[in-house]
N, C-alpha and C positions, 0 to 999 in steps of 0.2 A: 553111844553118845552121839549127839548131833549138833553141829555148829554151823549155821548158815552165815554167809557173808554176802547177803543178797539184798534186794530191795523190792517192795511193792511198786507197781507202776503208778504213774501220776494220777490215773483215773481211779485207782484203787484206794479209796478211803472208806473201807467197809465197816459195817457194824456187826460183822460176824467173823468166822474163821478164814484164814488164808491157807494157801496150799501147804505151807510149812507146818501149820497146825494139824492138818490131816496127816501129813507124814509122821509127825510126832505121835499122833494117836495110833497110827498103824504099827508103830514100833513099840507101843506100850510105854511111851515116855510122856512126862508132863510137858505142857507148853513151855516154849523157851522164853526166858526173861530177856528184855532188851538190855544190851550192854550199857546204854546210858542211864538205865533205871537201876542204879546200883543199890539203892536203899531197900532192904528187905528182899532182895533177889537171891535165887539159888542157881548158881551156875555150874553145879556139879554134873549136870547132864547136858550142858551146852549153853550157848549164848547166841542172841540174835543181834547182828550188827546192821540190820536194814533200817532205812528211813524212807518214808513216803516221798516220792519225787526225786529219788536219787538217779544219777547218771553215771556212766562209766568214765567219761571225760569230764573234768571239772568245767563248770560253766562260767563265762565272764559276765554273769548277771547275779543280782541279789535274789533271794527267795521272794521278796516282795515284788520285784520286777517281773519275774518269770514263773514263779511257783516251784522252781526246781530246788532241791535240797542242796545246801553247801557241802553235805557229807557225801561226796562222790566216792567211787570205788577205791581210789587210792587212799582216801581218808579212812574208809572202813578197814582197809588192810592195815594201816598204821595202828588203828584201834585194836585190831585183832592181835597184831604183833606185841603191843604193850600188854594186852590181856594174857597172852601166852607166857610172857616173861614174868610179869608181876604176880600172876596167880600162883606161880610156883614159889616165889619169894614169900608171899603171905602164908602159903600152906605150911611152910617151915615153922611158922609161929605156933602151929597146932590149934587146938580148941575148935571154935566155930569155923575157922578158915578151912580146916580139913573137911568139914561137912558141906560147905557151900561152894567150894572151888574144885575144879577138875584135877585129876592126877596127871603127871607128865605123860604117862603111858596112854592116857585117853586121847591125846591129840593125834597120833598116827592112826588110831582106830576110828576116828570121828568121820561122820559124813558131812562134807562141806557142800552146801547147796547155794546155787546162784539163780536169781531171776531178775535180770537187769538188762538194759539196752534199749527198751522201747522209748524211754524218755530222751535218749540220745537222738533218736530219729525225729521226734516231734520238736525237739529243740531247734533243729535246722529250719523246720517249717515256720517256727515262731520268729525266726530271723529273716523270713521272706525268701528262703532258698527254694530253688526248684527241686523236683524229685531227683534229677540227675546230679545236682550239687550235693544233695543229702547222700546219695549213693556213693559219691566220690570220697566222702570222708569215713564211710563204714570200715574200710580196711584199717585205718588208723585207730578207730574205736576198738576194733577187735584185737589189734596188736596190743593195746593197753590192757584189754581184758586178759589176753593170753599171758602177759607179763605177770599179772597178779596171780594167776594159777601157778606159774613157775615159782614165784616167791613163796606161795603156800607150800608147794611141793618141797622147796628148799628148807622149810621149817618143819617138815615131817608129815604134811598132809598127803594122803594116798587115795582117798575115795571122794570123787567129785560128782555131784548131780547138777547138771547144767540145763536149765530150761531155755527153750527158744522163745522168741517174742510172739505176741498175738497179732491178730488182724487190726492194724492201726486204723485202717479205713472204716472200721465198724464202730470205733469209739464215739460216743455221743459228742464229746467236746471237740473232736476233730471235725465231725460233720457240721457242728454248729459254728466253729470259729474260723475254719480255713476255707478258701474259695474252691468250690466244687461245681462243675457244670452238670446239667442233667445227663449228658452223654457219658459222664464218668461214674454214674451210679449204676451198680449192677442190680440183678434181680432180687438180691437180698437187702437192698437199700444201703449198701456199703460203697465207699469211694475207692474205685479200682487203683488209681495212682498210689495211694497211701498203702494199700494192701500189697501192691507190687514191691514197694520198697521194703516192707516187712518180710516178704518172701525172699528178697535179695539178701537181706540181713541174715535170715535163717540159713540160707545156702552157704554164705560165707562163714557163719558161725560153725556149721557142721564141718567145713573144711579146716577151720582153726582147731576144732576138737580132734580131728583125725591127725593133724600135725602134732598136737600135744601128746596124743597116744603113742605115736611112732617116733617122736623126737628124742634126742639123746638126753635132754633135760628132764622131760617128764615121760619116761618110758613106762607108763602105767596102763593097765587094762581096766582100771576102776573109774574111768571117766564116762559118765552116762549123760 
């Protein structure tokens, strides 16, 4: 069983498969239905709580103002928590609910996947923050991310697949919308300041994952 609580990045409005789809294929599982697409969905093998444009930290802007989703990671966790509890309530009714909803024992054996954080970085730049200012709030972003992992662990989750973020400075919309001088463009055509902040985020994310592995709250060796 596989149950991601992650998000595509803001630039990912694809017309094809996402990473989570390839993971499902490799495990021999059907593609995951979106949690919010409840009509006609089969959640017996997992659910997808992702929304395009999601962030870890809630944003103080509307989706029309910034393009970021109002369904941030804390909202996704609340949705997952409701799904965990209510799916078992409905399963007790029998019939089709037992066919379309997961069993209670599926939750601790599920793979929880996360691909989120890049939009938190670009959100700062959209507010005209400098790279140093964006770096300064990364620890808070990752503290909020770590808290959600701990909450999931408290609800029985044991296996976590956590993606790092990609090279922000290579995104077309970053190169098009944000100020970049010729000296800041590397030989690959990417903006080095934005890639540096992505690398900083990934280093701090790795540190957070190590703490989660060794901490008393999440003493799990199943965080990847």
